[in-house]
C-alpha positions as CSV (number, residue, x, y, z in Angstrom):
1,M,6.3,-5.6,-15.8
2,I,5.2,-2.3,-14.2
3,K,2.7,0.1,-15.7
4,I,1.6,3.5,-14.5
5,Y,-1.9,4.9,-15.4
6,E,-2.3,8.7,-14.6
7,D,-5.7,10.2,-13.6
8,F,-7.2,6.7,-13.4
9,L,-10.3,7.4,-11.3
10,P,-12.9,10.1,-11.8
11,Q,-11.4,13.2,-10.2
12,K,-14.3,13.7,-7.7
13,L,-13.9,10.1,-6.5
14,A,-10.2,10.4,-6.0
15,E,-10.6,13.7,-4.1
16,N,-13.2,12.2,-1.9
17,I,-11.1,9.1,-1.0
18,H,-8.1,11.3,-0.3
19,K,-10.2,13.4,2.1
20,E,-11.7,10.3,3.8
21,I,-8.3,8.7,4.4
22,Y,-7.2,11.7,6.3
23,K,-10.4,11.8,8.3
24,T,-10.1,8.1,9.3
25,P,-10.4,7.6,13.1
26,E,-7.1,6.8,14.7
27,N,-8.4,3.5,16.2
28,W,-9.0,2.1,12.7
29,W,-5.3,2.0,12.0
30,S,-2.6,-0.5,13.0
31,T,1.2,-0.1,12.7
32,V,2.6,-3.2,11.2
33,Y,6.2,-4.4,11.6
34,K,8.1,-7.2,10.0
35,Q,11.7,-8.4,10.4
36,G,13.1,-11.3,8.4
37,N,11.2,-14.6,8.8
38,D,9.2,-13.4,11.8
39,N,5.5,-13.0,11.3
40,A,4.2,-9.4,10.9
41,K,3.3,-7.8,14.2
42,Y,0.3,-5.4,14.4
43,F,-0.1,-2.7,17.0
44,R,-3.2,-0.6,17.6
45,N,-2.6,3.0,18.7
46,T,-2.6,2.6,22.5
47,L,-0.1,4.0,25.0
48,E,1.1,0.5,25.8
49,N,1.6,-0.3,22.2
50,K,3.4,3.0,21.6
51,N,6.1,1.9,24.0
52,S,6.3,-1.5,22.4
53,K,6.7,0.1,19.0
54,K,9.6,2.2,20.3
55,E,11.4,-1.0,21.3
56,L,10.8,-2.6,17.9
57,D,12.1,0.6,16.1
58,K,15.4,0.1,17.9
59,K,15.7,-3.5,16.7
60,L,14.7,-3.1,13.0
61,S,17.5,-3.6,10.6
62,L,17.7,-3.5,6.8
63,Q,20.6,-6.0,6.8
64,G,19.6,-8.8,4.5
65,D,16.1,-9.4,5.7
66,F,12.6,-8.4,4.4
67,T,11.8,-5.6,6.8
68,Y,9.0,-3.0,6.9
69,R,7.2,-0.5,9.0
70,F,4.1,1.4,8.1
71,T,0.5,2.0,9.1
72,R,-2.4,0.1,7.4
73,S,-6.1,-0.6,7.7
74,T,-7.2,-4.0,9.0
75,N,-10.5,-5.9,8.6
76,H,-13.7,-4.0,9.2
77,V,-17.0,-5.0,10.8
78,K,-19.5,-6.8,8.6
79,N,-21.6,-4.6,6.4
80,C,-19.3,-1.6,7.0
81,A,-20.2,1.3,4.7
82,C,-16.9,3.3,5.0
83,Y,-15.0,4.6,1.9
84,E,-12.6,1.6,2.0
85,C,-15.4,-1.0,1.9
86,K,-17.2,0.9,-0.8
87,F,-14.0,1.0,-2.8
88,N,-13.7,-2.8,-2.3
89,T,-17.0,-3.1,-4.1
90,Y,-15.5,-1.2,-7.1
91,L,-12.4,-3.4,-7.0
92,E,-14.4,-6.6,-7.1
93,G,-16.7,-5.3,-9.8
94,A,-15.7,-2.7,-12.4
95,F,-12.0,-2.9,-11.7
96,T,-12.0,-6.7,-12.0
97,E,-13.6,-6.3,-15.5
98,W,-11.0,-3.7,-16.4
99,L,-8.2,-6.1,-15.3
100,I,-9.7,-8.8,-17.6
101,S,-9.5,-6.4,-20.6
102,N,-6.1,-4.9,-19.8
103,T,-4.0,-7.7,-18.2
104,H,-3.3,-11.4,-18.7
105,L,-5.7,-12.4,-15.9
106,Q,-8.8,-14.2,-17.3
107,N,-10.6,-14.7,-14.0
108,P,-9.1,-12.4,-11.4
109,K,-10.0,-12.7,-7.8
110,K,-9.0,-10.2,-5.2
111,F,-6.5,-11.7,-2.7
112,Q,-6.2,-8.7,-0.4
113,S,-6.5,-4.9,-0.3
114,F,-5.9,-2.3,2.4
115,V,-5.2,1.4,2.9
116,S,-1.5,2.0,3.5
117,V,0.0,5.1,5.3
118,F,3.7,5.7,5.2
119,D,4.7,8.4,7.7
120,K,8.1,9.8,8.5
121,G,10.6,6.9,8.9
122,D,8.4,4.3,7.4
123,Y,9.6,2.1,4.6
124,L,9.1,-1.3,2.8
125,G,12.2,-3.4,2.3
126,T,13.1,-5.3,-0.9
127,H,10.9,-8.2,-1.7
128,T,9.3,-10.0,-4.7
129,D,5.7,-10.9,-3.7
130,N,6.2,-14.2,-5.5
131,K,3.0,-15.9,-6.8
132,R,0.9,-12.8,-6.1
133,G,-0.5,-12.3,-9.6
134,I,-1.1,-8.6,-10.3
135,A,-0.3,-6.1,-7.6
136,F,-2.1,-2.7,-7.7
137,V,-1.5,0.6,-6.0
138,F,-4.0,3.5,-6.2
139,N,-2.1,6.6,-5.1
140,F,-4.0,9.2,-3.1
141,T,-1.0,11.3,-2.0
142,K,-1.0,15.0,-3.1
143,N,2.0,17.2,-3.9
144,W,4.6,14.5,-3.3
145,I,8.2,15.0,-4.6
146,P,11.1,12.5,-4.7
147,E,13.0,14.4,-2.0
148,Y,10.3,13.2,0.5
149,G,11.3,9.6,0.0
150,G,8.5,7.0,-0.2
151,M,9.5,6.2,-3.8
152,L,8.6,2.8,-5.3
153,H,11.8,1.3,-6.7
154,V,11.6,-1.4,-9.4
155,A,14.3,-2.7,-11.7
156,G,16.7,0.3,-11.1
157,K,14.0,2.9,-11.6
158,Y,11.9,4.8,-9.1
159,Y,8.3,6.0,-9.3
160,C,6.8,9.0,-7.5
161,P,3.3,8.4,-6.0
162,T,1.4,10.8,-8.1
163,F,-2.1,11.7,-7.0
164,N,-4.8,9.6,-8.7
165,S,-2.4,7.3,-10.5
166,L,-2.7,3.6,-10.6
167,T,0.5,1.4,-10.5
168,L,0.2,-2.2,-11.7
169,M,2.9,-4.8,-11.3
170,D,2.9,-8.3,-12.8
171,L,4.2,-10.7,-10.2
172,S,3.1,-13.9,-11.8
173,D,6.5,-15.0,-13.1
174,G,8.5,-15.4,-9.9
175,G,7.6,-12.0,-8.6
176,L,9.4,-8.7,-9.1
177,P,12.0,-7.2,-6.7
178,H,10.8,-3.9,-5.4
179,F,10.9,-1.6,-2.3
180,V,9.6,1.7,-1.0
181,S,12.3,4.0,0.3
182,E,12.1,5.5,3.7
183,V,9.9,8.6,4.1
184,S,12.0,11.7,5.0
185,N,11.5,13.6,8.3
186,L,11.0,16.6,6.0
187,A,7.9,15.2,4.4
188,P,5.0,17.6,5.1
189,H,2.3,14.8,5.3
190,Q,1.9,11.1,4.9
191,R,2.1,9.0,1.7
192,V,-1.3,7.3,1.3
193,A,-2.6,4.6,-1.0
194,I,-4.9,1.7,-1.4
195,S,-2.9,-1.4,-2.3
196,G,-3.5,-5.1,-2.9
197,W,-3.3,-8.1,-5.2
198,F,-5.4,-10.1,-7.7
199,N,-4.7,-13.7,-8.4
200,E,-6.1,-16.0,-11.1
201,S,-8.9,-17.8,-9.5
């Protein structure tokens, strides 16, 4: 099951989050790589890591393995008051109540959430997210078109990341095969979102 909800958040809130994502300091981000059964590898933006990332880029292959490369936020300091941590308060409060009313989850508990940034050449290989409950994606990308890539592909259909839309995927029954196509070198800016999962607690 996949559902798309357009204009989900108050417009002013969505605009503010979009603005704050693009203002996020570079040292908050990590580029994450995964190839097959290997554990994901995280790289902060240092010159040393830049060279390591170039070597990994040469080795990545889409042949039969769950592979991805994109940039994401990682854990923040305690009592952080940034836009992401404030949004987590919303996720664990009002949005949790909304999930109870609009999904099969009766006692949802947030498993994980993070800001994702897909830049040119980034992608997310096919996977199912088995036993992850309900996945959510709040899209904060403006003026995106399919020709830029970065499309969410599910069950033979693709979905464009429309600004201020919410995507929900029910992964509770063995997961749902899906992937995000590679972002084109012609994309004028990054594809940005806040993503995560809720499980039944």
